[in-house]
KEROMAR-439375 format. One line per field, with one value per residue (C-alpha): residue number from 1; residue in three letters; x, y, z. Coordinates in Angstrom, 3 decimals. Each point is the difference from the previous one (the first is absolute). Layout:
residues N
nr c(NUM, ...)
rest c(ALA, ...)
east c(X, ...)
north c(Y, ...)
up c(Z, ...)
end
This chain:
residues 322
nr c(1, 2, 3, 4, 5, 6, 7, 8, 9, 10, 11, 12, 13, 14, 15, 16, 17, 18, 19, 20, 21, 22, 23, 24, 25, 26, 27, 28, 29, 30, 31, 32, 33, 34, 35, 36, 37, 38, 39, 40, 41, 42, 43, 44, 45, 46, 47, 48, 49, 50, 51, 52, 53, 54, 55, 56, 57, 58, 59, 60, 61, 62, 63, 64, 65, 66, 67, 68, 69, 70, 71, 72, 73, 74, 75, 76, 77, 78, 79, 80, 81, 82, 83, 84, 85, 86, 87, 88, 89, 90, 91, 92, 93, 94, 95, 96, 97, 98, 99, 100, 101, 102, 103, 104, 105, 106, 107, 108, 109, 110, 111, 112, 113, 114, 115, 116, 117, 118, 119, 120, 121, 122, 123, 124, 125, 126, 127, 128, 129, 130, 131, 132, 133, 134, 135, 136, 137, 138, 139, 140, 141, 142, 143, 144, 145, 146, 147, 148, 149, 150, 151, 152, 153, 154, 155, 156, 157, 158, 159, 160, 161, 162, 163, 164, 165, 166, 167, 168, 169, 170, 171, 172, 173, 174, 175, 176, 177, 178, 179, 180, 181, 182, 183, 184, 185, 186, 187, 188, 189, 190, 191, 192, 193, 194, 195, 196, 197, 198, 199, 200, 201, 202, 203, 204, 205, 206, 207, 208, 209, 210, 211, 212, 213, 214, 215, 216, 217, 218, 219, 220, 221, 222, 223, 224, 225, 226, 227, 228, 229, 230, 231, 232, 233, 234, 235, 236, 237, 238, 239, 240, 241, 242, 243, 244, 245, 246, 247, 248, 249, 250, 251, 252, 253, 254, 255, 256, 257, 258, 259, 260, 261, 262, 263, 264, 265, 266, 267, 268, 269, 270, 271, 272, 273, 274, 275, 276, 277, 278, 279, 280, 281, 282, 283, 284, 285, 286, 287, 288, 289, 290, 291, 292, 293, 294, 295, 296, 297, 298, 299, 300, 301, 302, 303, 304, 305, 306, 307, 308, 309, 310, 311, 312, 313, 314, 315, 316, 317, 318, 319, 320, 321, 322)
rest c(GLN, PRO, THR, VAL, MET, ARG, LYS, LEU, ILE, ASN, THR, TYR, ALA, ASP, SER, GLU, GLY, ASN, MET, LEU, VAL, GLY, PRO, GLU, ILE, VAL, LYS, THR, VAL, GLN, GLU, CYS, ASP, ARG, ILE, TYR, ILE, LEU, ALA, ALA, GLY, THR, SER, TYR, ASN, ALA, GLY, PHE, ALA, SER, LYS, ALA, MET, LEU, GLU, LYS, LEU, THR, ASP, THR, PRO, VAL, GLU, LEU, GLY, ILE, ALA, SER, GLU, TRP, GLY, TYR, ASN, MET, PRO, LEU, LEU, SER, LYS, LYS, PRO, MET, PHE, ILE, LEU, LEU, SER, GLN, SER, GLY, GLU, THR, ALA, ASP, SER, ARG, GLN, VAL, LEU, VAL, LYS, ALA, ASN, GLN, MET, GLY, ILE, PRO, SER, LEU, THR, VAL, THR, ASN, VAL, PRO, GLY, SER, THR, LEU, SER, ARG, GLU, ALA, THR, TYR, THR, MET, LEU, LEU, HIS, ALA, GLY, PRO, GLU, ILE, ALA, VAL, ALA, SER, THR, LYS, ALA, TYR, THR, ALA, GLN, ILE, ALA, ALA, LEU, ALA, PHE, LEU, ALA, LYS, ALA, VAL, GLY, GLU, ALA, ASN, GLY, LYS, LYS, GLU, ALA, LEU, GLU, PHE, ASP, LEU, VAL, HIS, GLU, LEU, SER, ILE, VAL, ALA, GLN, SER, ILE, GLU, ALA, THR, LEU, SER, GLU, LYS, ASP, SER, ILE, SER, GLU, LYS, VAL, GLU, ALA, LEU, LEU, LYS, ASP, THR, ARG, ASN, ALA, PHE, TYR, ILE, GLY, ARG, GLY, ASN, ASP, TYR, TYR, VAL, ALA, MET, GLU, ALA, SER, PHE, GLN, GLY, CYS, PHE, THR, HIS, SER, ASP, ARG, PRO, SER, CYS, PHE, SER, VAL, SER, LYS, ASP, HIS, PHE, ILE, ASN, LEU, ILE, GLN, VAL, ASN, LEU, TYR, GLY, SER, PHE, PHE, THR, HIS, LEU, LEU, ILE, ASN, ARG, ASP, ARG, PHE, PHE, SER, TRP, CYS, PHE, ALA, CYS, SER, THR, GLN, THR, SER, HIS, ASN, LEU, ILE, VAL, PHE, TRP, CYS, TYR, LYS, GLU, ILE, VAL, ASN, ALA, ASP, VAL, ASN, ARG, ALA, TRP, CYS, PHE, LEU, SER, HIS, THR, PHE, CYS, GLN, PHE, PHE, LEU, GLY, TYR, ASN, GLN, SER, ILE, TRP, ARG, ILE, SER)
east c(84.386, -2.506, -2.398, 1.536, -1.020, -3.407, -0.296, 1.399, -2.672, -2.620, 0.987, 0.815, -2.644, -3.573, -1.706, -0.496, 3.699, -0.252, 2.934, -0.827, 3.066, -0.805, -1.247, 1.994, 3.333, -0.756, -0.848, 3.524, 1.859, -1.816, 0.913, 3.739, 2.441, 2.516, -0.089, 2.932, 0.185, 1.939, 1.186, 2.935, 0.886, -2.779, -2.495, 2.594, -0.004, -3.879, -0.161, 2.269, -2.042, -2.906, 1.274, -0.638, -3.577, -0.640, 1.692, -1.884, -3.568, -0.053, 2.058, 2.422, 3.334, 1.491, 3.393, 1.102, 2.217, 1.810, -1.519, 2.941, 1.641, -2.950, -0.350, 3.383, -0.003, -3.271, 0.204, -1.460, -3.375, -2.953, -2.701, -2.331, 1.486, -1.900, 1.885, -0.610, 1.404, 0.284, 0.717, -0.799, -0.198, -0.807, 2.511, 2.946, 2.012, 1.510, -3.049, -1.577, 2.684, -0.872, -3.582, 0.576, 1.542, -2.900, -2.502, 2.029, 0.180, -3.685, 0.786, -2.988, 1.160, -1.490, 1.537, -0.525, 0.551, -0.951, -1.017, -3.178, 0.910, 3.890, 2.222, -0.161, -3.669, -1.044, 1.979, -0.248, -2.787, -1.450, 0.737, -0.471, 0.042, 1.584, -2.108, 2.883, 0.477, 3.115, 3.373, 1.332, 3.131, 2.967, -0.170, -3.342, -1.929, -4.150, 0.753, 2.234, -2.899, -2.561, 1.656, -0.047, -3.367, -1.051, 1.510, -1.357, -3.560, 0.859, 1.478, -3.320, -1.935, 1.595, 0.059, -3.894, -0.332, 2.263, -1.958, 2.916, -0.359, 2.657, -1.500, -3.602, 0.990, 2.414, -2.058, 2.171, -2.379, 0.139, 3.800, 0.510, -2.048, 2.308, 3.025, -1.857, -0.179, 3.262, 1.528, -1.843, 1.190, 3.858, -0.913, -1.039, 3.694, 1.646, 1.673, 1.366, 1.136, 1.737, 1.857, 1.389, 0.820, 2.080, 1.709, 1.075, 1.070, 2.031, 3.407, -1.059, 1.435, -1.661, -3.155, -1.093, -3.645, -0.075, -3.028, -1.304, -3.134, -2.291, 2.012, 2.994, -2.204, -0.695, 3.534, 0.494, -2.245, 1.518, 3.484, -0.691, -1.586, 2.928, 1.809, 1.066, 2.471, 1.964, -2.458, -0.479, -2.454, 1.641, -2.240, -0.043, 1.729, 2.614, 1.038, 0.094, 1.637, 2.505, 0.831, -0.837, -0.178, 3.318, 1.711, -1.418, 0.171, 3.672, 1.338, -2.267, -2.044, 0.267, -2.739, -3.720, -3.216, -2.066, -4.063, -1.262, -3.671, -1.970, -3.544, -0.097, 0.702, 2.232, 2.331, 0.734, 2.913, 1.158, 0.191, 1.796, 2.384, 0.989, 0.294, 2.569, 2.269, 0.551, 1.969, 0.103, -2.875, -3.763, -2.558, -3.825, -2.324, -3.513, -2.641, -3.764, -0.983, -1.445, 3.419, 1.737, -2.768, 0.228, 1.954, 2.636, 0.717, -0.187, 2.797, 2.031, -0.218, 1.061, 3.179, 0.531, 0.199, 2.074, 2.379, 0.520, 0.366, 2.267, 2.184, 0.097, 0.424, -2.803, -3.332, -3.483, -3.444, -3.166, -2.937, -3.469, -2.246, -3.982)
north c(-14.533, 1.359, -2.523, 0.903, 3.553, -0.529, -2.593, 2.593, 2.649, -2.622, -1.128, 3.772, 2.005, -0.393, 1.061, 3.726, 0.145, 0.053, -1.787, -3.188, -0.170, -1.352, 2.990, -1.413, 0.272, 3.265, 1.131, -1.468, 2.178, 2.902, -0.534, -0.473, 2.710, -1.858, -3.166, -2.247, -1.999, -3.193, -2.235, -1.331, -0.331, 0.866, 0.586, 2.450, 1.892, -0.030, 2.040, 2.504, 0.217, 0.755, 2.159, 3.612, -1.175, -1.301, 2.809, 2.666, -1.536, -0.951, 2.910, -2.550, -0.379, -3.174, -2.083, -2.901, -2.609, -3.357, -2.532, -2.169, 2.790, 1.167, -3.596, 0.599, 3.647, 1.557, 3.684, 2.730, 0.540, 2.268, 0.437, -1.695, -2.108, -2.549, -2.351, -0.838, -3.233, -0.792, -3.790, -1.837, -3.285, 1.166, -2.501, 2.358, -1.020, 3.387, 1.714, -2.405, 0.696, 3.623, -0.876, -2.083, 2.739, 2.537, -2.165, -0.124, 3.896, 0.023, 1.639, -0.452, -1.317, -0.646, -2.819, 0.892, -3.616, -2.099, -3.089, -0.390, -1.728, 0.484, 0.628, 3.648, 0.340, -2.297, 2.059, 3.591, 1.872, 0.752, -1.719, 1.705, -2.955, 0.682, -2.429, -0.651, -3.451, -1.906, 1.316, -2.274, 1.997, 0.506, 3.711, 1.522, 1.763, 0.182, 0.089, 3.040, 1.820, -1.524, 1.333, 3.473, -0.144, -1.441, 2.589, 2.832, -1.225, -0.009, 3.554, 1.216, -1.485, 1.506, 3.444, 0.195, -0.845, 2.885, 2.008, 0.808, 1.725, -1.747, -3.382, 1.004, 1.302, -3.148, -2.202, -3.442, -2.331, 2.088, 0.432, -3.754, -0.904, 2.003, -1.852, -3.475, 1.360, 1.567, -3.331, -1.973, 2.125, -0.235, -3.850, 0.057, 1.401, -2.732, -1.590, 3.498, 1.149, -3.271, 0.089, 3.829, -1.096, -3.015, 2.065, 2.585, -2.365, -2.316, 1.503, 1.661, -0.674, 2.388, 2.396, 3.162, 0.918, 3.851, 1.702, 2.835, 0.215, -3.178, -1.114, -0.504, -2.494, -1.352, -0.503, -1.764, -2.905, -0.163, 0.327, -3.023, -2.137, 0.497, -2.553, -1.585, 2.724, 2.538, 2.941, 2.847, 2.758, 3.383, 2.974, 2.884, 2.520, -2.582, -0.692, 3.808, 1.442, -2.580, -1.473, -3.349, -1.974, 1.348, -0.979, -3.337, -0.675, 1.311, -1.882, -3.271, -1.061, 0.628, -0.097, 0.527, 1.647, 2.072, -0.065, 3.744, 0.104, 2.969, 0.396, 3.565, 2.817, 2.262, -2.901, -0.531, 2.576, -1.019, -3.726, 0.927, 1.915, -2.826, -2.030, 2.041, -1.009, -3.316, -0.849, -2.688, -1.752, -0.467, 1.808, -0.604, 2.322, -1.452, 2.751, 0.520, 1.081, 3.383, 0.829, -1.122, 1.787, 3.429, 2.446, 0.935, -3.926, -0.685, 2.506, -1.409, -3.573, 1.027, 2.185, -2.949, -2.297, 2.007, 0.899, -3.582, -1.202, 2.303, 1.654, -2.486, -2.740, -2.196, -1.346, 1.094, -1.390, 1.526, -2.544, 1.315, -1.563, 0.563)
up c(-10.621, -1.425, 1.356, 3.403, -0.167, -0.635, 2.654, 2.351, -1.469, 0.670, 3.604, 1.310, -1.682, -0.868, -3.398, 0.763, 1.228, 3.602, 1.875, 1.803, 2.288, 3.476, 2.100, 2.911, -1.989, -1.140, 3.873, 0.952, -2.543, 0.889, 3.665, -0.369, -0.376, -2.244, -2.383, -0.387, -2.881, 0.476, -2.783, -1.975, -3.738, -2.708, 2.866, 1.535, -3.239, -0.363, 3.408, -1.464, -2.682, 2.209, 2.711, -1.702, -0.727, 3.257, 1.542, -2.195, 0.436, 3.511, 1.718, 1.824, -0.237, -1.714, 0.679, -1.457, 1.737, -1.156, 1.970, 0.314, 1.829, 2.128, 1.195, 1.799, 0.808, 0.501, -0.315, 2.106, -0.887, 0.052, 2.864, -2.311, -2.678, -2.351, -1.918, -3.320, -1.410, -3.858, -1.012, -2.792, 1.544, 3.427, 1.580, -0.248, 2.978, 0.643, -0.157, 2.505, 2.584, -0.337, 0.438, 3.012, 1.728, -1.032, 1.271, 3.201, 0.030, -0.590, -3.137, -2.665, -3.282, -3.510, -2.271, -3.848, -1.344, -3.045, 2.102, 2.234, 3.148, -0.103, 2.915, -0.002, -0.901, 2.943, 2.589, -1.175, 1.229, -3.550, -3.335, -3.264, -2.818, -3.592, -1.910, -2.277, -0.349, 0.269, -1.155, -2.069, -1.117, 2.672, -1.102, 1.378, -2.436, 0.863, 3.804, -0.295, -1.759, 1.918, 3.345, -1.384, -0.789, 3.307, 1.605, -2.152, 1.037, 3.607, -0.438, -1.816, 2.424, 2.959, -1.632, -0.965, 3.750, 0.956, -2.384, -1.897, -3.266, -1.937, 0.797, -0.798, -3.414, -0.870, -2.228, 1.075, -2.040, -3.125, 0.527, 0.550, -2.954, -2.128, 1.660, -1.011, -3.833, -0.197, 1.295, -2.610, -2.362, 0.732, 0.341, -3.767, -0.761, 1.993, -3.009, -1.418, 3.374, 0.565, -3.295, 0.983, 3.306, -1.206, -2.334, 2.623, 2.737, -2.657, 0.898, 3.028, 3.711, 1.829, 0.346, 1.553, 0.404, 1.008, 1.067, 1.878, 2.629, -0.403, -3.365, 2.551, 1.996, -3.133, -1.027, 3.300, -0.876, -3.596, 1.121, 2.633, -2.792, -2.406, 1.929, -3.557, 0.109, 2.492, 0.416, 2.124, 0.236, 1.350, 0.193, -2.581, 2.750, 0.474, -3.266, -0.988, 3.021, 0.802, -3.818, 1.712, -3.108, -1.798, 3.082, 0.166, -3.770, -0.261, 3.094, 0.203, -2.387, -4.037, -2.024, 1.357, -1.491, 2.355, 0.095, 0.976, 1.373, -0.559, 0.985, 0.183, -2.381, 2.293, 0.874, -3.880, -0.384, 3.488, -0.843, -3.280, 1.803, 2.027, -3.207, -1.152, 2.830, -1.797, -3.151, -2.570, 1.080, -0.917, 1.652, 0.208, 0.505, 1.584, -0.004, -0.665, -3.379, 1.494, 0.983, -3.497, -1.808, 2.042, -2.284, 2.595, 0.484, -3.738, -0.316, 2.754, -1.486, -3.325, 1.289, 2.577, -2.556, -2.403, 2.857, 1.240, -3.471, -1.466, 2.849, 2.666, -2.377, 1.533, -1.004, 1.683, -0.108, 0.861, 0.970, 0.521, 2.272, -0.918)
end
């Protein structure tokens, strides 16, 4: 994955950080009034993870669609739509069914794929390649992050063309370089992480991934990849307001553990409030070290750990992502 990030940087940015996305693609996005991302599975989750960024930098509304549903029931579209099809292989039959209809309707399309010369690449109006190499495992890894990165380059290129301040100030090359380094650091600890995860899952039948904002979209993919056991990704609001996890635990599942994904300081207390709706199980906080190191959240970590262990009777662990 670090290599893929660097390949994308070299493909879609020059040495000075200028975007190298095709000008015809940028112009088409500028002219459309709504972007529709069509995908399935991991690619669908990558689209959700990119949605807010695309809207913020391009000033264009973005909608997500499951390709298999759109192939049979195309919804009412905007006046000037554009389709973006995400597919690792470029051969997804459901996505091609949508693309055929889009071509018949004269709708411009962009395929973001890993395979040059694939069916979706040939039949779409434009193509952006991921340069991620073949996916060996069934569970996608590098294609997911590559799709998000490719859409980030597209969003920044369009935003710059529109003179959008946020896009002009967004140093995407620098940010993706940091991402590559962070992935390398995480992979270097894979043995330690593997041992911890194995210990957590040994007697666990179910897993819940809980997040808010972009963390929720990451939780969607984490839950999707967690096919080894039952997993779900209710939002923080649903869990806190409706006691969703307690209801499931008492009536259906039995033991489980919960992942809390936190990337912003202000989400920490909210996510902890959701975690206290569970009982007699393990909670794992995934958050950046800046959050854990902040004074107020150090206090939250300590108090939540004490509260969970001594009053609720279950274990809790806080893992930091550098």
